[in-house]
N, C-alpha and C positions, 0 to 999 in steps of 0.2 A: 566158917566164914571164908569167903573168897580172899586170897592174899591181897588183891588190890583193895578190897573193901576194908581189911584191917589196916592197911597203910593210911587210907583216908581217915579211919577212925582215930588212928594215932595222931595224925596231923590235926584234926579237929580238936583233940584233947590238948594238944600243945599250943594252940592258938586261943583256946578259951580264955586263959587269963588276960591276953591282949584285948580280946573282945569286951571283957567286963571292966577293965580299968578305965578311969575317966580320961577323956582326950586332953592333951595339953593345951594350955591357953595359946591362941595364935600369936605369932611373933611378926614383926615387920617382914622378916625373910619369908615366912610362910605365906603372908598375904601376898607378897609379890609374886610367888610362885604359883599362886592360885589363878592367875590370868589365863584365859583360854589358850590352849596350845595351838600352835599353827598346824595346819593340815600337813600330813607327811608328804614328802616329795616321792611320789611313786617312780619306780624305774620305767623308762619307756619301754613299749612292746617291741619285740623283734619285728622287723618289717614284714616277715612272712606271716604274721598273725594279724597284722593291721587290717586285712580284708575280712576278718572274722569278727570284728568289733560289734557288728550289728547284732550278734547273738547275745551279747551282754545283757542281763536283766533277769527278772522273775516272770515266768510264763505259766499259764494255767489254762486248763480246758475241762468243761463238763462233759461227762459221759452218761450213758444210760443207767437207770437204777441209783441215781444219786452219787455214782462214782465220779472221781475226778483225777486228772493227771497234772502234775506241775514239774517244771524244769527250771533250774536256776543255773545261770552262767556268770561266773566272775569275769570281769574285763580282762582282756589280754594285759599281762604285765611281764616284763622281762621275756623269757622264752616260753612261757606257759599260759594256758587257761585252764580252768576247772569247772566242772559242771556236775550237777546232781539231779537225779529224777526219782519221783515216787508216785505210786498209784494209790490212792485212798478210796476204799469202797464206801458205799452208802452207810454201812454199819460202823464205819470208823476204822476197820482193820486195814492194815498196810501190807499187801502180800509180798511186795518186793521193792528194792531200791536199786538204782544204778548209779555208779560214779565214774566220771569220765575226765580224762586229762587230754589236752591238745598241746602237743609240744613241738616247737620248731627246732628241728635237728639240723645238722650241717647241710644236708642236701634235700631235705623233704620235711613235711609237717605230718606228724603221726598222731592219731586218735587211738587211745587205749581205754578200754571200758571193762569194769567189773560188775557183776550182777550178784546181789545177795538177797536171801529171803527176808521176810518180815522180822525174823528173830536174829538176823544178821549172820545166819549160817551160809556159807558159800553154796551156790547152786552146784550140785555134783556134776552136772553136764557142763558148767562153765567155771571150772576151778582156776583157770589161767585166763588172763585179760584177752579180749577180743582186740585185734590190732587192725586198724584201717589207715590208709594214707590219703592225704588231701589230693584229689584229682585236679580240681580247679575251684578257683574262687574269685569273686568280684562282683561289683554291682548288687550287693546284699544278697549273695547267693554262695553257698559253699557245698561242694560234693566230695564225699569220702568213699573209697572203694577198698575192699580187702587187700591186705598185704600181698604182694605177688607170690610169697612163700606160703602155701596153705597151712603148713604146720605152724607158722607164726600167726597167721590171720585168725584162726579158730572162729570163722565167721558163719559156719554152717551153710545155709542156702541163701545167705544175704548177697545181693548183687551191689547195692550202694545205698547210701543215705544221703539225703540233701536237706540242708537248712536254708530256708529262703525268708527274707523280710517281705511282708505284705503291708506296705506302709510302716509307720513308726511304732504301731502297737499291736502288730500281729507277727508271730513267728510260726512258720509252717515247716514241719518236719515230715519228710516223705521217706518211707522205708521200702525199698524195692527188692523183692525176692528174685533169685536167680530163676530163670524160666527153663523148666525141664523139657527136654526134647521129647516130642510126641505126646505131650500132655497138655491139658488146657492151661492157658496162660493164668497166672495168679496175679490178682489186683494188688497194687502197693497199698500200704497203709499210710493214711495221711492224718496228721495231727495238727489242727489249727488252734494255736495257743495264743491267748490274749495276754497282753502286758498287765501285770498286777503290781500294786505298790508295795 
């Protein structure tokens, strides 16, 4: 048994008597405490992240053969945003996931992304995070480009990515490849994702 699995098993056994014992009779104190809790007071977002708030939400797009992609972004809080992406094939298989953080640093906004296979193994070609920096943002649009240091960027042939709002319920992600000299231009990949509840 995996060490973590055995730890969970031990925890379950230790909690079993609690689950089987009858609940105590409610008291006046318990009744007073059962009132709905007030919503938490979230920290304000760093000013540098406020132009990226349009990305927050759950977004999805259908693809051929019954596949779909979906991307979720938490709202900016404090100095960070967090995003996740997955592609689900028509047969239900999930070939990969991506996890992304956007962090307001002292003098720039940085996007770091990791890529893992469906079984959560790191991609051997992408064992370290890709690092992009915010080039510009405003009016429902944000563009990120590779870190100036290629050793830190680990971005391959990526030139830039752009997130753009198309109305309140559409998020457009455009992935632009670097154009090689003397070769035919490569078209960008465009993902038009609708807001989902």
